[in-house]
Backbone bond lengths (Angstrom), bond angles and torsions (degrees), N, CA, C in turn:
res aa  C-N    CA-C-N  psi(-1)  N-CA   C-N-CA  omega(-1)  CA-C   N-CA-C  phi
1 M - - - 1.485 - - 1.576 113.49 -
2 A 1.152 120.82 140.02 1.446 122.37 -173.75 1.549 114.27 -83.50
3 F 1.400 118.46 -30.50 1.430 121.89 179.86 1.480 108.08 -130.12
4 Q 1.238 124.60 127.50 1.449 123.30 177.19 1.590 108.25 -127.87
5 T 1.257 110.61 140.17 1.509 116.37 172.81 1.465 106.25 -117.43
6 P 1.319 113.08 152.69 1.472 116.19 172.76 1.446 115.43 -77.37
7 Q 1.276 117.88 139.98 1.488 120.95 -166.36 1.685 105.99 -75.69
8 D 1.331 120.99 -27.77 1.409 120.86 -173.32 1.388 113.61 -103.02
9 S 1.318 122.31 8.10 1.468 123.79 -179.06 1.483 110.54 -132.43
10 D 1.423 111.58 149.60 1.431 117.38 179.65 1.523 110.13 -90.30
11 E 1.348 119.82 -0.66 1.431 125.70 -173.03 1.652 107.47 -87.03
12 L 1.275 120.03 140.66 1.387 119.13 174.49 1.622 106.46 -87.00
13 V 1.175 115.82 133.92 1.556 121.61 171.17 1.372 113.76 -92.19
14 E 1.375 116.43 137.22 1.390 120.45 177.75 1.569 116.49 -59.93
15 N 1.292 119.40 128.54 1.359 122.38 179.11 1.527 112.76 -99.94
16 H 1.307 119.94 118.89 1.412 118.49 -176.87 1.517 114.55 -98.46
17 D 1.259 119.10 15.04 1.524 125.64 176.56 1.439 109.12 -86.00
18 I 1.314 122.67 142.98 1.399 127.21 169.22 1.407 113.82 -86.41
19 N 1.361 117.91 129.62 1.419 121.79 -176.55 1.462 108.56 -94.13
20 V 1.359 120.32 98.54 1.456 123.06 -177.07 1.535 113.51 -87.91
21 T 1.277 122.53 -3.60 1.485 121.33 -175.23 1.504 111.21 -58.30
22 P 1.363 120.62 -45.65 1.416 119.13 177.94 1.529 115.40 -64.50
23 F 1.311 114.46 -30.95 1.436 122.41 176.61 1.538 114.11 -66.47
24 I 1.323 113.17 -38.26 1.466 120.35 -178.81 1.554 105.42 -77.21
25 D 1.357 117.72 -35.53 1.496 115.69 177.52 1.509 113.26 -66.49
26 V 1.230 116.30 -39.90 1.524 120.54 177.60 1.523 109.15 -61.36
27 M 1.420 115.33 -49.61 1.449 122.09 179.98 1.587 110.52 -54.92
28 L 1.288 116.64 -44.77 1.298 117.29 179.99 1.612 118.93 -70.68
29 V 1.264 113.34 -28.81 1.470 119.27 173.14 1.580 109.26 -70.72
30 L 1.317 115.22 -43.86 1.475 118.03 172.60 1.545 114.10 -61.42
31 L 1.283 120.06 -36.53 1.363 123.74 177.73 1.553 111.54 -65.54
32 I 1.280 117.23 -41.36 1.477 122.55 175.15 1.476 110.85 -66.49
33 I 1.327 120.51 -40.84 1.448 121.07 -179.66 1.638 108.96 -66.53
34 F 1.267 119.30 -47.59 1.394 120.28 173.59 1.458 119.51 -61.76
35 M 1.323 120.24 -28.28 1.413 121.95 179.67 1.541 109.59 -79.79
36 V 1.332 115.12 -25.30 1.460 119.95 177.07 1.519 109.79 -81.68
37 A 1.406 119.51 -42.52 1.388 123.03 -177.51 1.584 117.47 -72.88
38 A 1.405 114.00 -27.26 1.414 114.59 -175.35 1.476 113.96 -62.65
39 P 1.343 120.95 -45.81 1.473 121.79 -177.76 1.537 110.20 -64.90
40 L 1.319 119.78 -32.17 1.385 126.67 -179.92 1.558 111.91 -64.34
41 S 1.374 115.17 -33.84 1.436 117.37 -171.56 1.593 107.79 -82.47
42 T 1.207 122.66 -8.58 1.416 127.95 -179.42 1.590 115.02 -97.45
43 V 1.358 114.53 -4.05 1.366 115.99 -172.48 1.596 108.42 -81.80
44 S 1.227 117.53 139.71 1.524 115.43 173.68 1.512 112.39 -75.12
45 V 1.323 117.53 124.89 1.423 122.26 -178.07 1.539 103.92 -111.52
46 P 1.336 117.47 132.98 1.490 116.38 179.54 1.634 103.91 -77.03
47 V 1.388 105.19 138.64 1.399 111.47 -174.52 1.573 113.67 -128.47
48 D 1.307 119.56 135.91 1.476 120.22 178.83 1.547 103.12 -99.85
49 L 1.319 117.96 100.12 1.490 123.06 -174.82 1.448 108.42 -80.28
50 P 1.335 116.81 136.23 1.386 123.33 171.62 1.527 118.15 -75.63
51 S 1.321 115.20 162.09 1.446 113.82 176.07 1.438 113.08 -76.43
52 A 1.339 122.19 150.18 1.420 124.71 -175.66 1.486 107.39 -110.47
53 A 1.350 118.92 149.92 1.411 123.60 178.44 1.577 105.85 -112.48
54 A 1.368 117.68 79.93 1.406 122.07 179.04 1.494 110.36 -78.16
55 A 1.414 115.40 156.32 1.410 120.35 178.99 1.615 110.25 -67.30
56 P 1.243 118.10 128.03 1.459 115.77 -178.15 1.637 114.63 -59.38
57 Q 1.349 116.65 136.58 1.471 119.34 -175.52 1.577 104.18 -93.19
58 P 1.317 121.41 153.29 1.384 123.46 171.26 1.500 114.06 -64.00
59 M 1.410 113.32 135.95 1.445 118.70 -177.63 1.539 105.94 -90.87
60 P 1.317 119.13 153.19 1.438 123.20 172.35 1.419 112.75 -69.64
61 D 1.367 123.15 172.38 1.434 128.18 -177.78 1.483 109.50 -64.25
62 K 1.243 117.05 -47.00 1.641 126.88 177.42 1.495 113.65 -125.12
63 P 1.373 115.35 80.50 1.475 117.64 177.66 1.559 110.25 -71.08
64 F 1.243 110.76 152.50 1.525 116.71 172.77 1.427 109.56 -106.68
65 Y 1.302 115.04 120.15 1.397 125.42 176.79 1.551 119.31 -98.43
66 L 1.331 115.38 133.55 1.443 118.79 170.07 1.483 109.52 -118.61
67 T 1.317 121.45 113.15 1.366 127.41 -171.05 1.560 112.43 -102.03
68 I 1.345 120.70 130.39 1.396 126.34 173.93 1.476 110.41 -110.63
69 Q 1.291 117.29 117.93 1.362 120.01 -178.75 1.635 109.91 -91.80
70 K 1.325 120.12 169.24 1.478 122.97 -172.67 1.456 114.61 -62.37
71 D 1.400 116.10 -16.36 1.532 124.79 179.38 1.515 109.09 -97.89
72 M 1.347 119.41 12.57 1.406 125.82 -177.24 1.619 111.18 65.89
73 T 1.232 119.49 26.11 1.492 120.08 174.78 1.485 109.04 -83.23
74 L 1.339 116.31 125.30 1.485 121.45 -174.31 1.547 106.07 -99.05
75 T 1.219 116.21 126.96 1.453 122.63 170.00 1.516 117.35 -117.15
76 L 1.239 117.76 120.88 1.476 127.37 -176.90 1.629 106.42 -90.28
77 G 1.316 112.64 122.08 1.525 115.72 -177.33 1.495 110.69 71.39
78 E 1.296 113.85 -123.71 1.572 119.55 -177.48 1.490 110.93 -116.83
79 E 1.356 121.62 -18.03 1.473 117.13 -175.78 1.693 112.39 -141.97
80 T 1.233 121.43 -8.93 1.414 113.70 -174.37 1.654 107.45 -90.64
81 T 1.318 111.06 119.42 1.585 115.51 -178.95 1.516 103.37 -101.33
82 V 1.276 113.25 135.24 1.557 120.55 -178.97 1.592 106.62 -135.60
83 P 1.352 111.85 150.65 1.414 110.07 169.42 1.546 116.32 -84.10
84 L 1.309 118.84 163.85 1.548 119.81 -176.52 1.532 112.78 -55.26
85 A 1.333 115.94 -40.33 1.398 119.57 -178.78 1.560 115.33 -62.03
86 A 1.339 115.42 -34.80 1.435 120.43 -178.62 1.567 112.55 -93.02
87 L 1.302 116.18 9.82 1.424 119.75 -175.84 1.432 117.71 -57.30
88 A 1.352 116.76 -40.85 1.452 123.59 -174.71 1.501 109.89 -70.09
89 D 1.363 117.98 -43.72 1.445 120.00 178.26 1.541 111.97 -66.82
90 A 1.297 115.33 -39.42 1.490 116.36 -176.36 1.573 107.45 -73.68
91 M 1.328 118.90 -33.38 1.525 117.37 172.73 1.511 109.96 -60.70
92 A 1.403 114.36 -45.78 1.427 112.44 -173.09 1.533 114.08 -63.60
93 A 1.416 115.67 -33.43 1.488 121.26 176.42 1.513 109.04 -70.11
94 T 1.335 120.13 -43.74 1.519 121.97 -176.39 1.458 116.04 -73.84
95 L 1.334 111.34 -45.51 1.539 120.99 -170.92 1.525 109.58 -127.14
96 P 1.398 119.84 78.37 1.465 116.41 174.86 1.496 126.12 -59.48
97 D 1.403 109.61 -22.84 1.492 117.46 179.05 1.580 109.12 -82.57
98 K 1.302 116.93 106.92 1.394 124.63 -178.25 1.512 113.19 -73.59
99 Q 1.432 116.87 -14.37 1.375 120.38 176.89 1.500 117.34 -85.37
100 Q 1.312 118.00 -11.86 1.404 125.11 178.74 1.505 109.93 -72.44
101 R 1.375 110.84 137.53 1.530 119.68 -179.88 1.486 112.33 -68.60
102 I 1.302 121.35 130.36 1.373 128.34 174.78 1.477 108.29 -96.39
103 Y 1.370 120.72 129.88 1.415 125.05 177.91 1.508 107.46 -97.26
104 L 1.332 122.01 114.54 1.333 127.69 -170.91 1.523 106.65 -98.79
105 R 1.404 119.31 120.21 1.426 115.74 178.50 1.608 101.74 -119.21
106 A 1.285 115.77 128.04 1.439 123.28 -175.44 1.456 113.28 -127.70
107 D 1.246 116.46 137.97 1.582 120.09 177.16 1.449 107.30 -62.22
108 Q 1.335 114.31 142.52 1.477 118.30 -174.94 1.696 113.05 -71.34
109 S 1.342 112.00 -15.60 1.497 113.13 179.27 1.471 112.47 -80.51
110 L 1.374 120.47 -3.02 1.429 119.42 -178.79 1.527 111.06 -73.96
111 T 1.277 112.89 152.64 1.515 111.62 177.98 1.540 107.32 -86.17
112 Y 1.354 110.81 170.66 1.467 121.39 176.99 1.510 108.23 -59.21
113 A 1.352 116.33 -46.90 1.489 119.36 179.08 1.535 115.61 -56.41
114 Q 1.320 114.98 -43.52 1.481 116.29 175.94 1.394 115.13 -62.11
115 L 1.344 118.57 -42.27 1.417 125.43 178.43 1.598 108.58 -60.94
116 M 1.271 117.95 -47.32 1.462 123.15 -179.15 1.595 108.79 -63.54
117 Q 1.345 116.30 -35.22 1.525 114.16 176.00 1.471 113.87 -61.57
118 V 1.329 120.58 -36.52 1.494 120.34 -176.24 1.647 101.61 -82.26
119 M 1.290 123.27 -36.51 1.455 122.51 175.96 1.541 110.77 -58.78
120 N 1.302 112.27 -47.79 1.592 115.18 178.23 1.443 113.58 -65.99
121 A 1.306 122.27 -27.33 1.510 123.56 -178.84 1.648 102.37 -76.82
122 L 1.321 114.05 -39.10 1.635 113.73 176.33 1.501 107.30 -65.04
123 G 1.320 120.95 -42.43 1.423 119.48 -176.69 1.532 114.71 -64.96
124 Q 1.239 113.83 -41.06 1.511 120.30 176.71 1.522 115.72 -64.65
125 A 1.398 110.33 -29.04 1.515 116.28 171.76 1.400 114.02 -82.62
126 G 1.378 122.52 -6.10 1.471 127.91 167.07 1.559 106.24 102.62
127 Y 1.185 125.00 8.24 1.467 127.95 173.42 1.557 108.48 -87.75
128 L 1.268 114.26 104.55 1.494 117.13 -174.65 1.482 110.96 -115.09
129 H 1.265 120.94 -5.38 1.465 125.98 175.79 1.542 112.91 -95.87
130 I 1.405 114.74 86.75 1.412 121.07 -175.97 1.546 111.51 -122.25
131 A 1.323 113.49 136.35 1.420 120.70 -175.74 1.630 100.89 -124.24
132 L 1.344 106.39 137.02 1.532 115.05 177.70 1.499 110.13 -94.07
133 I 1.325 117.21 130.83 1.443 122.98 -173.99 1.564 108.27 -105.48
134 G 1.327 116.28 136.16 1.416 118.42 -179.14 1.570 105.63 -147.40
135 L 1.362 115.09 171.25 1.465 119.01 179.02 1.458 109.64 -81.59
136 E 1.338 114.89 143.83 1.423 121.12 179.18 1.613 111.60 -66.84
137 Q 1.280 116.56 131.67 1.402 115.08 -175.00 1.680 107.87 -88.56
138 L 1.158 114.14 133.81 1.541 116.94 -179.36 1.607 108.86 -69.83
139 K 1.285 112.98 145.82 1.495 115.76 174.88 1.487 116.71 -58.66
140 G 1.286 117.81 130.17 1.381 123.57 178.36 1.557 112.48 86.16
141 Q 1.397 116.03 -2.68 1.432 120.22 176.82 1.529 109.00 -91.07
142 T 1.286 120.07 132.58 1.445 123.42 174.62 1.569 105.70 -112.20
143 S 1.298 110.78 157.82 1.582 116.79 174.77 1.401 112.65 -101.14
């Protein structure tokens, strides 16, 4: 028993035993909560991500742009149009330095899969420094 009182006295006697029953109850409740919550945190939830207004980064003197139009037309720099299958060869001829950052401008109507096709082709060609370009969002404006 956790708390005992003498039967023949009106005084309370000090009890030097630790009552661990509430501690065990709280720990069991927490264990149940974590057992239920852990599988819920690993489920993939479809998310509609909002656009972010990040602070603009300084651009280099001569940035190299790769533009993807809504019909998947790829343009290197300002005038060279290439198909997706020939992107690696055209990049090697146009930009031999694979450490230089590529600024990727993509039409907003492209799907995520189409954008990833181009990024995978760049990655397989050895171009791993890719920056995504977007319009600056005005303060107070939401998408």
